[in-house]
C-alpha positions as CSV (number, residue, x, y, z in Angstrom):
1,X,16.7,-149.8,-19.1
2,X,16.4,-146.8,-17.1
3,X,15.0,-147.0,-13.7
4,X,12.6,-144.6,-14.4
5,X,10.6,-146.9,-16.9
6,X,11.5,-150.0,-14.6
7,X,9.4,-147.4,-11.6
8,X,5.2,-149.1,-11.8
9,X,1.8,-149.6,-9.1
10,X,0.4,-152.3,-8.9
11,X,-3.8,-152.2,-8.9
12,X,-4.2,-155.0,-5.8
13,X,-1.2,-154.0,-3.7
14,X,-2.7,-151.5,-0.9
15,X,0.4,-149.1,-0.4
16,X,0.5,-148.6,-4.4
17,X,-3.2,-147.3,-3.9
18,X,-2.7,-145.4,-0.8
19,X,-6.5,-145.3,0.6
20,X,-6.4,-142.7,3.4
21,X,-7.8,-145.0,6.2
22,X,-5.5,-143.4,9.1
23,X,-4.1,-139.7,9.4
24,X,-1.9,-138.4,7.1
25,X,1.3,-136.6,7.6
26,X,3.1,-135.8,4.2
27,X,2.5,-136.4,1.0
28,X,4.9,-135.9,-2.3
29,X,6.3,-137.5,-5.3
30,X,8.6,-140.0,-4.1
31,X,6.7,-140.8,-0.5
32,X,3.3,-140.7,1.2
33,X,3.7,-140.6,5.1
34,X,0.3,-141.9,7.6
35,X,0.2,-143.5,10.8
36,X,0.1,-147.5,10.1
37,X,-2.9,-148.6,10.5
38,X,-1.7,-151.7,12.1
39,X,0.9,-150.0,14.8
40,X,-0.3,-146.9,15.5
41,X,2.7,-145.5,14.3
42,X,4.4,-142.9,11.3
43,X,5.0,-145.4,8.5
44,X,6.7,-143.7,5.0
45,X,5.4,-145.3,1.9
46,X,7.2,-145.4,-1.6
47,X,5.0,-144.1,-4.5
48,X,6.4,-146.9,-6.5
49,X,5.8,-151.0,-6.1
50,X,8.7,-152.4,-5.2
51,X,11.5,-153.3,-2.3
52,X,14.4,-151.2,-3.8
53,X,13.9,-147.6,-4.5
54,X,17.6,-145.7,-5.7
55,X,19.6,-144.0,-2.9
56,X,18.0,-140.7,-3.4
57,X,14.8,-141.6,-3.1
58,X,15.8,-143.4,0.5
59,X,17.4,-140.3,1.8
60,X,14.2,-137.9,1.2
61,X,12.3,-141.0,2.7
62,X,13.8,-140.9,5.8
63,X,14.8,-136.9,6.3
64,X,10.9,-136.6,5.9
65,X,10.1,-139.6,8.3
66,X,12.4,-138.2,10.4
67,X,10.7,-134.7,10.8
68,X,7.0,-136.3,11.4
69,X,8.4,-139.5,13.8
70,X,9.8,-136.4,16.1
71,X,6.4,-134.6,16.3
72,X,4.1,-137.4,16.7
73,X,6.7,-140.1,18.4
74,X,9.7,-138.5,20.4
75,X,12.7,-140.9,20.3
76,X,12.5,-143.2,17.8
77,X,13.9,-145.9,15.5
78,X,13.7,-146.9,11.9
79,X,12.2,-150.2,11.0
80,X,12.0,-151.2,8.0
81,X,11.6,-154.8,8.2
82,X,8.8,-154.9,5.6
83,X,6.6,-157.6,8.0
84,X,3.0,-157.9,5.9
85,X,3.4,-156.6,2.7
86,X,7.0,-157.3,1.9
87,X,6.7,-156.7,-2.0
88,X,6.3,-152.3,-1.2
89,X,9.0,-151.1,0.1
90,X,7.7,-149.1,3.4
91,X,9.6,-148.0,6.9
92,X,7.9,-147.3,10.3
93,X,9.3,-145.2,13.2
94,X,8.9,-146.9,16.1
95,X,9.4,-145.2,19.8
96,X,12.3,-146.0,21.4
97,X,12.0,-149.3,23.7
98,X,9.0,-149.6,21.9
99,X,7.0,-151.3,18.9
100,X,3.4,-149.8,18.8
101,X,2.3,-146.6,19.1
102,X,0.6,-144.9,21.9
103,X,-2.8,-146.4,21.4
104,X,-1.7,-149.7,21.5
105,X,0.9,-149.4,24.7
């Protein structure tokens, strides 16, 4: 089965639904980036439900997150430990030396 055949969206997944609850910074056919409603930092979300995006999608998402993070956070690190939604790939751009965004410091 081809990788594209395995890509799917799940109706009861918050990240698949991509509800606009916070500011959005980017969206395309591979990912979207919005402010995480828990952490107040930019978060990139893969458009497809699952935890293992193909390498070219990861590269694309990291590049888009980098662009947003530099303008919104400054120095940052990528945290791709999926704590609250462990079955849908997403990653946060956290401030260097921190965890939450400016409203939570």
